Structure formats: C-alpha cells, structure tokens
C-alpha positions in Angstrom: 0.0 0.0 0.0 2.9 2.3 0.8 4.3 1.9 -2.8 0.9 2.7 -4.3 0.7 5.8 -2.2 4.2 6.9 -3.3 3.3 6.3 -7.0 0.5 8.9 -6.5 2.2 11.3 -4.1 5.5 11.7 -5.9 4.1 13.0 -9.2 1.6 15.2 -7.3 4.5 16.6 -5.3 6.5 17.2 -8.4 3.6 19.1 -10.0 3.2 21.3 -6.9 7.0 21.9 -6.9 6.8 22.8 -10.6 4.0 25.3 -9.8 6.1 26.9 -7.0 9.1 27.1 -9.4 6.9 28.7 -12.1 5.6 31.2 -9.6 9.2 32.1 -8.6 10.3 32.4 -12.2 7.4 34.7 -13.1 7.7 36.9 -10.0 11.5 37.2 -10.1 11.8 37.2 -13.8 9.1 39.8 -14.6 11.4 42.7 -13.7 14.2 41.2 -15.8 11.9 40.7 -18.8 10.7 44.3 -18.6 14.3 45.6 -18.4 15.3 43.4 -21.4 12.4 44.5 -23.5 13.0 48.2 -22.6 16.7 47.8 -23.6 15.8 46.7 -27.1 13.9 49.9 -27.9 10.5 48.3 -28.3 7.6 49.3 -26.1 6.7 46.5 -23.6 3.2 46.3 -25.0 4.0 46.2 -28.7 3.1 43.2 -30.7 6.7 42.4 -31.8 7.9 42.5 -28.2 5.1 40.2 -27.1 5.8 37.7 -29.9 9.6 37.8 -29.1 8.8 37.1 -25.5 6.5 34.3 -26.4 9.1 32.7 -28.6 11.7 32.8 -25.8 9.3 31.4 -23.3 8.4 28.6 -25.6 12.0 27.7 -26.0 12.5 27.6 -22.2 9.4 25.6 -21.5 10.0 22.9 -23.9 9.8 19.3 -22.8 13.5 18.9 -22.7 13.9 21.4 -19.9 11.9 19.3 -17.5 14.2 16.3 -18.0 17.0 17.5 -15.6 14.5 18.1 -12.7 12.8 14.7 -13.3 16.3 13.0 -13.3 17.1 14.6 -9.9 13.8 13.4 -8.5 14.1 9.9 -9.9 17.7 9.5 -8.5 16.6 10.8 -5.1 13.6 8.4 -5.0 15.5 5.4 -6.2 18.5 6.0 -3.9 16.1 7.0 -1.0 17.9 10.3 -0.4 16.2 12.2 2.3 18.4 15.2 2.7 17.0 18.6 1.8 20.3 19.8 0.5 20.3 17.2 -2.3 16.9 18.3 -3.6 17.6 22.0 -3.2 21.0 22.0 -4.9 20.0 19.3 -7.4 16.9 21.2 -8.7 18.8 24.5 -8.6 21.5 23.0 -10.8 18.8 21.4 -13.0 17.1 24.7 -13.5 20.4 26.5 -14.3 20.7 24.0 -17.1 17.5 25.3 -18.7 18.9 28.5 -20.2 22.0 26.6 -21.2 19.9 24.0 -23.0 17.9 26.8 -24.7 21.1 28.4 -26.0 22.1 25.1 -27.6 19.3 25.3 -30.1 20.3 28.7 -31.3 22.6 29.4 -34.3 25.8 31.2 -33.9 28.5 31.1 -31.2 27.6 29.6 -27.9 27.5 32.2 -25.2 26.5 31.8 -21.5 23.3 33.5 -20.5 23.4 36.7 -18.5 24.2 36.3 -14.8 20.8 37.7 -13.7 19.1 35.0 -15.8 21.1 32.3 -14.1 20.4 33.8 -10.7 16.6 33.8 -11.3 16.6 30.2 -12.6 18.8 29.0 -9.7 16.6 30.6 -7.1 13.5 29.2 -8.6 15.1 25.8 -8.7 16.1 26.1 -5.1 12.5 26.9 -4.2 11.1 24.0 -6.3 13.5 21.5 -4.7 12.6 22.7 -1.2 8.9 22.4 -1.9 9.4 18.9 -3.3 11.5 17.9 -0.3 8.9 19.2 2.1 6.1 17.2 0.4 7.8 14.0 -0.7 11.5 14.0 -0.4 11.7 13.7 3.4 10.1 10.3 3.2 11.9 9.0 0.1 
C-alpha cells in the first residue's frame, strides 16, 4: 500500500513543486523581462515585443527542460535520499541548465546567458527543490 501511495504522491508533489518554481520564475523574472524589452527599444506592450517574449518562453518551457529536474527526483527516490540539501541543490542546478539547453538550439556562437538570468533560474530551482523535499523528499 505504501508503494501505491508513493506512486500517486511523488508525481503530485512534483507538480506542486513545478507550480512553485513557475511562480518564482514569473515573480523574479518579470522585472528582468521588462528591463530586457526596454533595452531593445521596443515598447513593452507592442506586438513584436510580445511575440519575441512568447518565442523565448516557448524555448524555455520545452519538454527537454523538465528532464533534468525529473532526473534529480528519480535519482533521489530510487536512492532513497532524504536530505533537503540534495533536492535544493540538485533542482537548482537542473534549472540553471535550462537557459544553457535553450542556448544550444540557437545558431551562432555559444555564449553563456546573462548572470541575472542564471540567478533567477537557480533561485526558482532552489524553491522548487525545497517544496518537493517538504512534500515527498523527506520520506523518500
């Protein structure tokens, strides 16, 4: 019965952690997005600015970007890792990989994303990992 409960609770906890991560990305990243759009000379509410923002968001939210976080969760569950530090640092590192993975698909020289972008993603990953640990990781 415990295994059946884990099969239900782990994905539910992961979805709640993803929601917390998305909230942090939006709340921390909204100022950075506004600054980036203002620096390009386009008004924030113009159609080209909105389309460009949608294209960037689509690249970041692709299915490949969830894979590193799922890998951290699966390793933690299989190895029965119960430490909060593993989940916080692991998902933080997994989310820092998201902008790097998004850059791989672009043509031209490979450049690291800006430091504020990396900070926003790392912080959101830390929050998501902590939420997952609170819900399911403590009893892995």
